[in-house]
A tleap script that builds the chain and sets N, CA, C and O, in Angstrom:
source leaprc.protein.ff14SB
mol = sequence {
  NMET SER THR GLN VAL ILE SER MET PRO GLN
  LEU SER LEU ARG ALA LEU ALA VAL TRP ARG
  ARG ASN PHE LEU VAL TRP LYS LYS LEU ALA
  ILE PRO SER LEU LEU GLY ASN LEU ALA ASP
  PRO MET ILE TYR LEU PHE GLY LEU GLY TYR
  GLY LEU GLY GLY LEU LEU PRO GLN VAL GLY
  GLY VAL SER TYR ILE ALA PHE LEU ALA ALA
  GLY THR VAL CYS ALA SER THR MET ASN ALA
  ALA SER PHE GLU ALA LEU TYR SER ALA PHE
  SER ARG MET HIE VAL GLN ARG THR TRP GLU
  ARG ARG CSER
}
set mol.1.N position { 38.354 38.017 26.431 }
set mol.1.CA position { 38.266 36.808 26.007 }
set mol.1.C position { 39.070 36.022 27.195 }
set mol.1.O position { 40.214 36.377 27.481 }
set mol.2.N position { 38.326 34.769 27.985 }
set mol.2.CA position { 39.353 34.148 28.666 }
set mol.2.C position { 39.690 32.744 27.909 }
set mol.2.O position { 39.106 32.208 26.967 }
set mol.3.N position { 40.725 32.376 28.576 }
set mol.3.CA position { 41.261 31.143 28.070 }
set mol.3.C position { 41.096 30.015 29.255 }
set mol.3.O position { 41.302 30.383 30.412 }
set mol.4.N position { 40.832 29.035 29.068 }
set mol.4.CA position { 40.754 27.871 29.908 }
set mol.4.C position { 42.080 26.947 29.808 }
set mol.4.O position { 42.637 26.669 28.746 }
set mol.5.N position { 42.557 26.450 31.301 }
set mol.5.CA position { 43.521 25.679 30.973 }
set mol.5.C position { 43.011 24.228 31.524 }
set mol.5.O position { 42.443 24.123 32.611 }
set mol.6.N position { 43.218 23.345 30.838 }
set mol.6.CA position { 42.833 21.985 30.902 }
set mol.6.C position { 44.008 21.017 31.461 }
set mol.6.O position { 45.097 20.875 30.903 }
set mol.7.N position { 43.624 20.409 32.592 }
set mol.7.CA position { 44.750 19.628 33.353 }
set mol.7.C position { 44.502 18.313 33.699 }
set mol.7.O position { 43.317 17.998 33.798 }
set mol.8.N position { 45.242 17.575 33.880 }
set mol.8.CA position { 44.819 16.098 34.200 }
set mol.8.C position { 44.339 16.024 35.702 }
set mol.8.O position { 44.789 16.733 36.602 }
set mol.9.N position { 43.274 14.976 35.853 }
set mol.9.CA position { 42.693 14.804 37.207 }
set mol.9.C position { 43.638 14.364 38.180 }
set mol.9.O position { 44.632 13.725 37.837 }
set mol.10.N position { 43.374 14.695 39.518 }
set mol.10.CA position { 44.253 13.981 40.282 }
set mol.10.C position { 43.825 12.850 40.599 }
set mol.10.O position { 42.633 12.815 40.901 }
set mol.11.N position { 44.547 11.642 40.644 }
set mol.11.CA position { 44.168 10.529 40.779 }
set mol.11.C position { 44.421 10.272 42.466 }
set mol.11.O position { 45.365 10.846 43.008 }
set mol.12.N position { 43.523 9.382 43.246 }
set mol.12.CA position { 43.398 8.909 44.796 }
set mol.12.C position { 44.076 7.655 44.701 }
set mol.12.O position { 44.053 6.911 43.721 }
set mol.13.N position { 44.755 7.443 45.905 }
set mol.13.CA position { 45.058 6.066 46.162 }
set mol.13.C position { 43.842 4.870 46.180 }
set mol.13.O position { 43.939 3.646 46.088 }
set mol.14.N position { 42.721 5.708 46.329 }
set mol.14.CA position { 41.645 4.860 46.671 }
set mol.14.C position { 41.436 3.938 45.467 }
set mol.14.O position { 41.096 2.756 45.520 }
set mol.15.N position { 41.725 4.752 44.243 }
set mol.15.CA position { 41.435 3.937 42.940 }
set mol.15.C position { 42.388 2.525 42.712 }
set mol.15.O position { 42.036 1.527 42.084 }
set mol.16.N position { 43.327 2.680 43.212 }
set mol.16.CA position { 44.313 1.486 43.396 }
set mol.16.C position { 43.434 0.308 43.906 }
set mol.16.O position { 43.351 -0.721 43.234 }
set mol.17.N position { 42.705 0.464 45.218 }
set mol.17.CA position { 41.625 -0.524 45.783 }
set mol.17.C position { 40.497 -1.200 44.944 }
set mol.17.O position { 40.002 -2.327 44.939 }
set mol.18.N position { 40.299 -0.083 44.255 }
set mol.18.CA position { 39.112 -0.593 43.084 }
set mol.18.C position { 39.620 -1.351 41.840 }
set mol.18.O position { 39.050 -2.281 41.270 }
set mol.19.N position { 40.804 -0.774 41.527 }
set mol.19.CA position { 41.386 -1.419 40.529 }
set mol.19.C position { 41.722 -2.962 40.950 }
set mol.19.O position { 41.571 -3.939 40.216 }
set mol.20.N position { 42.254 -2.967 42.416 }
set mol.20.CA position { 42.816 -4.479 42.736 }
set mol.20.C position { 41.729 -5.330 42.628 }
set mol.20.O position { 41.782 -6.417 42.053 }
set mol.21.N position { 40.443 -4.728 43.327 }
set mol.21.CA position { 39.131 -5.571 43.327 }
set mol.21.C position { 38.859 -6.300 42.067 }
set mol.21.O position { 38.759 -7.521 41.942 }
set mol.22.N position { 38.720 -5.103 40.854 }
set mol.22.CA position { 38.184 -5.490 39.793 }
set mol.22.C position { 39.162 -6.640 39.060 }
set mol.22.O position { 38.685 -7.474 38.291 }
set mol.23.N position { 40.411 -6.591 39.352 }
set mol.23.CA position { 41.332 -7.479 39.012 }
set mol.23.C position { 41.390 -9.053 39.532 }
set mol.23.O position { 41.646 -10.078 38.900 }
set mol.24.N position { 41.046 -8.847 40.952 }
set mol.24.CA position { 40.845 -9.911 41.458 }
set mol.24.C position { 39.632 -10.893 41.069 }
set mol.24.O position { 39.715 -12.121 41.086 }
set mol.25.N position { 38.440 -10.118 40.702 }
set mol.25.CA position { 37.325 -10.659 40.248 }
set mol.25.C position { 37.557 -10.960 38.760 }
set mol.25.O position { 36.962 -11.942 38.316 }
set mol.26.N position { 38.350 -10.242 37.913 }
set mol.26.CA position { 38.545 -10.848 36.609 }
set mol.26.C position { 39.461 -11.995 36.696 }
set mol.26.O position { 39.179 -12.927 35.944 }
set mol.27.N position { 40.471 -12.132 37.429 }
set mol.27.CA position { 41.353 -13.392 37.505 }
set mol.27.C position { 40.738 -14.646 37.890 }
set mol.27.O position { 41.165 -15.729 37.489 }
set mol.28.N position { 39.661 -14.508 38.726 }
set mol.28.CA position { 38.807 -15.559 39.158 }
set mol.28.C position { 37.949 -16.106 38.042 }
set mol.28.O position { 37.641 -17.296 37.963 }
set mol.29.N position { 37.564 -15.137 37.152 }
set mol.29.CA position { 36.726 -15.537 36.230 }
set mol.29.C position { 37.059 -15.431 34.724 }
set mol.29.O position { 36.216 -15.579 33.840 }
set mol.30.N position { 38.327 -15.168 34.521 }
set mol.30.CA position { 38.888 -15.388 33.138 }
set mol.30.C position { 38.975 -16.333 32.553 }
set mol.30.O position { 38.697 -16.259 31.356 }
set mol.31.N position { 39.383 -17.601 33.098 }
set mol.31.CA position { 39.304 -18.653 31.933 }
set mol.31.C position { 37.786 -19.043 31.530 }
set mol.31.O position { 37.485 -19.119 30.338 }
set mol.32.N position { 36.953 -19.259 32.427 }
set mol.32.CA position { 35.574 -19.430 32.060 }
set mol.32.C position { 35.052 -18.529 30.946 }
set mol.32.O position { 34.562 -18.869 29.869 }
set mol.33.N position { 35.253 -17.360 31.414 }
set mol.33.CA position { 35.011 -16.402 30.249 }
set mol.33.C position { 35.697 -16.420 28.815 }
set mol.33.O position { 35.029 -16.160 27.813 }
set mol.34.N position { 37.031 -16.731 28.744 }
set mol.34.CA position { 37.810 -16.924 27.781 }
set mol.34.C position { 36.978 -18.335 26.751 }
set mol.34.O position { 36.549 -18.392 25.599 }
set mol.35.N position { 37.061 -19.280 27.857 }
set mol.35.CA position { 36.614 -20.444 27.098 }
set mol.35.C position { 35.149 -20.555 26.291 }
set mol.35.O position { 34.855 -21.166 25.263 }
set mol.36.N position { 34.266 -19.616 27.280 }
set mol.36.CA position { 32.944 -19.490 26.542 }
set mol.36.C position { 32.920 -18.782 25.566 }
set mol.36.O position { 32.288 -19.253 24.621 }
set mol.37.N position { 33.541 -17.449 25.365 }
set mol.37.CA position { 33.966 -16.675 24.457 }
set mol.37.C position { 34.638 -17.187 23.056 }
set mol.37.O position { 34.481 -16.575 22.000 }
set mol.38.N position { 35.383 -18.350 23.176 }
set mol.38.CA position { 35.959 -19.087 22.232 }
set mol.38.C position { 34.957 -20.185 21.813 }
set mol.38.O position { 34.713 -20.326 20.615 }
set mol.39.N position { 34.415 -20.903 22.660 }
set mol.39.CA position { 33.634 -22.024 22.293 }
set mol.39.C position { 32.310 -21.712 21.574 }
set mol.39.O position { 31.863 -22.488 20.729 }
set mol.40.N position { 31.665 -20.527 21.929 }
set mol.40.CA position { 30.712 -20.342 21.059 }
set mol.40.C position { 30.604 -20.216 19.610 }
set mol.40.O position { 29.796 -20.846 18.927 }
set mol.41.N position { 31.495 -19.332 19.151 }
set mol.41.CA position { 31.659 -19.156 17.705 }
set mol.41.C position { 32.276 -20.406 17.040 }
set mol.41.O position { 31.964 -20.578 15.862 }
set mol.42.N position { 32.992 -21.184 17.535 }
set mol.42.CA position { 33.557 -22.603 17.228 }
set mol.42.C position { 32.415 -23.400 17.074 }
set mol.42.O position { 32.327 -24.086 16.056 }
set mol.43.N position { 31.365 -23.427 18.068 }
set mol.43.CA position { 30.292 -24.480 17.543 }
set mol.43.C position { 29.612 -24.096 16.530 }
set mol.43.O position { 29.241 -25.041 15.833 }
set mol.44.N position { 29.227 -22.840 16.088 }
set mol.44.CA position { 28.777 -22.385 14.932 }
set mol.44.C position { 29.373 -22.856 13.712 }
set mol.44.O position { 28.751 -23.413 12.807 }
set mol.45.N position { 30.738 -22.581 13.726 }
set mol.45.CA position { 31.666 -22.622 12.612 }
set mol.45.C position { 31.519 -24.187 12.292 }
set mol.45.O position { 31.281 -24.461 11.115 }
set mol.46.N position { 31.623 -25.153 13.124 }
set mol.46.CA position { 31.651 -26.529 13.047 }
set mol.46.C position { 30.375 -27.179 12.735 }
set mol.46.O position { 30.311 -28.208 12.062 }
set mol.47.N position { 29.182 -26.467 13.315 }
set mol.47.CA position { 27.885 -27.208 13.179 }
set mol.47.C position { 27.441 -26.559 11.541 }
set mol.47.O position { 27.067 -27.263 10.603 }
set mol.48.N position { 27.585 -25.200 11.516 }
set mol.48.CA position { 26.891 -24.474 10.296 }
set mol.48.C position { 27.913 -24.587 9.105 }
set mol.48.O position { 27.577 -24.693 7.925 }
set mol.49.N position { 29.220 -24.550 9.576 }
set mol.49.CA position { 30.304 -24.429 8.497 }
set mol.49.C position { 30.523 -25.664 7.764 }
set mol.49.O position { 30.559 -25.561 6.538 }
set mol.50.N position { 30.712 -27.085 8.409 }
set mol.50.CA position { 30.986 -27.860 7.780 }
set mol.50.C position { 29.917 -28.835 7.907 }
set mol.50.O position { 30.123 -29.910 7.343 }
set mol.51.N position { 28.877 -28.697 8.494 }
set mol.51.CA position { 27.366 -29.543 8.265 }
set mol.51.C position { 26.795 -28.698 7.106 }
set mol.51.O position { 26.698 -29.327 6.053 }
set mol.52.N position { 26.470 -27.648 7.076 }
set mol.52.CA position { 25.638 -26.905 6.135 }
set mol.52.C position { 26.717 -26.535 4.900 }
set mol.52.O position { 26.276 -26.403 3.758 }
set mol.53.N position { 27.937 -26.398 5.137 }
set mol.53.CA position { 28.822 -26.106 3.966 }
set mol.53.C position { 28.947 -27.065 2.954 }
set mol.53.O position { 29.273 -26.724 1.817 }
set mol.54.N position { 28.728 -28.192 3.244 }
set mol.54.CA position { 28.870 -28.941 2.172 }
set mol.54.C position { 27.604 -28.915 1.025 }
set mol.54.O position { 27.719 -29.415 -0.094 }
set mol.55.N position { 26.454 -28.277 1.492 }
set mol.55.CA position { 25.429 -28.138 0.624 }
set mol.55.C position { 25.360 -26.658 -0.083 }
set mol.55.O position { 24.536 -26.266 -0.910 }
set mol.56.N position { 26.262 -26.086 0.382 }
set mol.56.CA position { 26.421 -24.649 -0.227 }
set mol.56.C position { 27.673 -24.451 -0.631 }
set mol.56.O position { 28.380 -24.163 0.335 }
set mol.57.N position { 28.331 -24.483 -1.768 }
set mol.57.CA position { 29.726 -24.678 -2.012 }
set mol.57.C position { 30.268 -22.982 -2.127 }
set mol.57.O position { 31.391 -22.726 -1.693 }
set mol.58.N position { 29.571 -22.064 -2.618 }
set mol.58.CA position { 29.907 -20.639 -2.911 }
set mol.58.C position { 28.948 -19.678 -2.398 }
set mol.58.O position { 27.759 -19.960 -2.544 }
set mol.59.N position { 29.279 -18.521 -1.785 }
set mol.59.CA position { 28.297 -17.441 -1.598 }
set mol.59.C position { 29.035 -16.337 -2.031 }
set mol.59.O position { 30.016 -15.850 -1.471 }
set mol.60.N position { 28.490 -15.968 -3.080 }
set mol.60.CA position { 29.059 -14.628 -3.732 }
set mol.60.C position { 30.582 -14.827 -4.219 }
set mol.60.O position { 31.376 -13.887 -4.240 }
set mol.61.N position { 30.870 -15.956 -4.556 }
set mol.61.CA position { 32.392 -16.077 -5.017 }
set mol.61.C position { 33.434 -16.551 -3.860 }
set mol.61.O position { 34.628 -16.795 -4.032 }
set mol.62.N position { 32.705 -16.624 -2.645 }
set mol.62.CA position { 33.642 -17.011 -1.653 }
set mol.62.C position { 33.030 -17.999 -0.955 }
set mol.62.O position { 31.814 -18.019 -0.765 }
set mol.63.N position { 34.083 -19.141 -0.403 }
set mol.63.CA position { 33.491 -20.118 0.336 }
set mol.63.C position { 32.501 -20.094 1.516 }
set mol.63.O position { 32.452 -19.144 2.297 }
set mol.64.N position { 31.801 -21.060 1.601 }
set mol.64.CA position { 30.672 -20.813 2.633 }
set mol.64.C position { 31.255 -20.566 4.000 }
set mol.64.O position { 30.723 -19.707 4.704 }
set mol.65.N position { 32.477 -21.351 4.519 }
set mol.65.CA position { 32.910 -21.275 5.538 }
set mol.65.C position { 33.696 -20.008 5.849 }
set mol.65.O position { 33.705 -19.553 6.992 }
set mol.66.N position { 34.326 -19.459 4.889 }
set mol.66.CA position { 34.916 -18.089 5.013 }
set mol.66.C position { 33.661 -16.893 5.247 }
set mol.66.O position { 33.721 -15.980 6.070 }
set mol.67.N position { 32.737 -17.111 4.474 }
set mol.67.CA position { 31.713 -16.222 4.764 }
set mol.67.C position { 30.868 -16.240 5.879 }
set mol.67.O position { 30.162 -15.321 6.295 }
set mol.68.N position { 31.027 -17.548 6.394 }
set mol.68.CA position { 30.181 -17.776 7.852 }
set mol.68.C position { 31.266 -17.312 8.761 }
set mol.68.O position { 30.781 -16.580 9.624 }
set mol.69.N position { 32.461 -17.450 8.882 }
set mol.69.CA position { 33.498 -17.049 9.860 }
set mol.69.C position { 33.446 -15.664 10.090 }
set mol.69.O position { 33.429 -15.259 11.253 }
set mol.70.N position { 33.414 -14.743 8.980 }
set mol.70.CA position { 33.392 -13.379 9.037 }
set mol.70.C position { 31.994 -12.812 10.042 }
set mol.70.O position { 32.056 -12.094 11.040 }
set mol.71.N position { 30.981 -13.303 9.505 }
set mol.71.CA position { 29.690 -12.963 10.355 }
set mol.71.C position { 29.886 -13.713 11.873 }
set mol.71.O position { 29.527 -13.106 12.882 }
set mol.72.N position { 30.375 -14.833 11.947 }
set mol.72.CA position { 30.449 -15.320 13.486 }
set mol.72.C position { 31.476 -14.774 14.238 }
set mol.72.O position { 31.300 -14.764 15.456 }
set mol.73.N position { 32.564 -14.292 13.775 }
set mol.73.CA position { 33.392 -13.181 14.535 }
set mol.73.C position { 32.840 -12.088 15.158 }
set mol.73.O position { 33.010 -11.700 16.314 }
set mol.74.N position { 31.961 -11.490 14.016 }
set mol.74.CA position { 31.560 -9.982 14.175 }
set mol.74.C position { 30.209 -10.234 15.375 }
set mol.74.O position { 30.133 -9.423 16.298 }
set mol.75.N position { 29.328 -11.225 15.304 }
set mol.75.CA position { 28.508 -11.655 16.240 }
set mol.75.C position { 28.822 -11.866 17.567 }
set mol.75.O position { 28.138 -11.378 18.467 }
set mol.76.N position { 30.015 -12.705 17.815 }
set mol.76.CA position { 30.771 -13.511 18.654 }
set mol.76.C position { 30.964 -12.107 19.775 }
set mol.76.O position { 30.564 -11.980 20.932 }
set mol.77.N position { 31.668 -11.250 18.974 }
set mol.77.CA position { 32.297 -10.000 19.692 }
set mol.77.C position { 31.316 -8.913 20.156 }
set mol.77.O position { 31.440 -8.273 21.200 }
set mol.78.N position { 30.235 -8.765 19.178 }
set mol.78.CA position { 29.075 -7.971 19.815 }
set mol.78.C position { 28.313 -8.708 21.169 }
set mol.78.O position { 28.144 -8.126 22.241 }
set mol.79.N position { 27.971 -9.852 20.934 }
set mol.79.CA position { 27.629 -10.631 22.141 }
set mol.79.C position { 28.330 -10.631 23.222 }
set mol.79.O position { 27.726 -10.399 24.269 }
set mol.80.N position { 29.583 -10.854 23.264 }
set mol.80.CA position { 30.698 -10.563 24.386 }
set mol.80.C position { 30.437 -9.275 25.079 }
set mol.80.O position { 30.051 -9.104 26.236 }
set mol.81.N position { 30.719 -8.400 24.160 }
set mol.81.CA position { 30.666 -7.230 24.864 }
set mol.81.C position { 29.357 -6.766 25.523 }
set mol.81.O position { 29.332 -6.190 26.611 }
set mol.82.N position { 28.210 -7.074 24.748 }
set mol.82.CA position { 26.954 -6.660 25.306 }
set mol.82.C position { 26.635 -7.409 26.782 }
set mol.82.O position { 26.029 -6.955 27.753 }
set mol.83.N position { 27.223 -8.630 26.604 }
set mol.83.CA position { 26.685 -9.627 27.953 }
set mol.83.C position { 27.655 -9.109 29.017 }
set mol.83.O position { 27.111 -8.964 30.112 }
set mol.84.N position { 29.028 -8.776 28.972 }
set mol.84.CA position { 29.786 -8.157 29.771 }
set mol.84.C position { 29.023 -6.766 30.335 }
set mol.84.O position { 29.042 -6.485 31.533 }
set mol.85.N position { 28.541 -6.169 29.614 }
set mol.85.CA position { 28.216 -4.699 30.129 }
set mol.85.C position { 26.902 -4.930 30.789 }
set mol.85.O position { 26.589 -4.462 31.883 }
set mol.86.N position { 26.144 -5.705 30.023 }
set mol.86.CA position { 24.532 -5.736 30.779 }
set mol.86.C position { 24.485 -6.700 31.826 }
set mol.86.O position { 23.501 -6.683 32.567 }
set mol.87.N position { 25.432 -7.582 32.018 }
set mol.87.CA position { 25.468 -8.436 33.284 }
set mol.87.C position { 25.832 -7.917 34.608 }
set mol.87.O position { 25.542 -8.328 35.731 }
set mol.88.N position { 26.653 -6.749 34.150 }
set mol.88.CA position { 27.294 -6.292 35.644 }
set mol.88.C position { 26.059 -5.188 35.907 }
set mol.88.O position { 25.585 -5.152 37.042 }
set mol.89.N position { 25.633 -4.467 35.082 }
set mol.89.CA position { 24.153 -3.675 35.268 }
set mol.89.C position { 23.144 -4.470 35.911 }
set mol.89.O position { 22.540 -4.008 36.880 }
set mol.90.N position { 22.894 -5.650 35.458 }
set mol.90.CA position { 21.686 -6.250 35.963 }
set mol.90.C position { 22.175 -6.897 37.395 }
set mol.90.O position { 21.344 -7.061 38.289 }
set mol.91.N position { 23.331 -7.199 37.548 }
set mol.91.CA position { 23.653 -7.593 38.854 }
set mol.91.C position { 23.422 -6.688 39.994 }
set mol.91.O position { 22.892 -6.962 41.071 }
set mol.92.N position { 24.030 -5.273 39.476 }
set mol.92.CA position { 23.891 -4.032 40.560 }
set mol.92.C position { 22.445 -4.033 40.524 }
set mol.92.O position { 22.036 -4.219 41.670 }
set mol.93.N position { 21.481 -3.901 39.684 }
set mol.93.CA position { 20.324 -3.681 39.774 }
set mol.93.C position { 19.617 -4.522 40.612 }
set mol.93.O position { 19.014 -4.079 41.590 }
set mol.94.N position { 19.636 -5.914 40.266 }
set mol.94.CA position { 18.620 -7.045 40.744 }
set mol.94.C position { 19.400 -7.816 42.049 }
set mol.94.O position { 18.745 -7.977 43.079 }
set mol.95.N position { 20.433 -8.163 42.005 }
set mol.95.CA position { 21.145 -8.708 43.238 }
set mol.95.C position { 21.582 -7.864 44.147 }
set mol.95.O position { 21.170 -7.952 45.304 }
set mol.96.N position { 22.526 -6.870 43.755 }
set mol.96.CA position { 23.124 -6.270 44.889 }
set mol.96.C position { 22.242 -4.953 45.252 }
set mol.96.O position { 22.487 -4.262 46.241 }
set mol.97.N position { 21.116 -4.670 44.276 }
set mol.97.CA position { 20.266 -3.375 44.667 }
set mol.97.C position { 21.135 -2.257 45.128 }
set mol.97.O position { 20.983 -1.711 46.221 }
set mol.98.N position { 22.156 -1.895 44.161 }
set mol.98.CA position { 22.990 -0.722 44.240 }
set mol.98.C position { 22.051 0.533 44.109 }
set mol.98.O position { 22.051 1.483 44.893 }
set mol.99.N position { 21.287 0.400 43.050 }
set mol.99.CA position { 20.703 1.672 42.410 }
set mol.99.C position { 19.150 1.705 43.262 }
set mol.99.O position { 18.335 2.607 43.067 }
set mol.100.N position { 18.992 0.938 43.909 }
set mol.100.CA position { 17.607 0.828 44.791 }
set mol.100.C position { 17.615 2.417 45.665 }
set mol.100.O position { 18.594 2.832 46.286 }
set mol.101.N position { 16.390 3.096 45.545 }
set mol.101.CA position { 16.510 4.265 46.312 }
set mol.101.C position { 16.025 3.862 47.831 }
set mol.101.O position { 15.169 2.978 47.864 }
set mol.102.N position { 16.334 4.240 48.724 }
set mol.102.CA position { 16.043 4.007 50.140 }
set mol.102.C position { 15.636 5.421 50.638 }
set mol.102.O position { 16.187 6.486 50.359 }
set mol.103.N position { 14.391 5.178 51.557 }
set mol.103.CA position { 13.688 6.217 52.108 }
set mol.103.C position { 14.136 6.359 53.787 }
set mol.103.O position { 13.627 7.232 54.490 }
savepdb mol mol.pdb
quit
């Protein structure tokens, strides 16, 4: 019976260049990204919560705005995570053609 020894991977200093590039891109896009991710659920809450909330006083014993807020936060989180992952993959596939096979 043999025993395996698990060790930490060796990090290269080239990883610092990749991290720096990602940080610079993030720094350039951080404010618009945060504003978009905050504005989207706020528009839904104001439009549906206060507009439609006057017509629906209670949903299962909870105020309509509280009911809507929980769903809006979940949907916004899923939308932001999906967009961040899918947009970078689309950009690499379509714009940069990173994954295109070259003959």
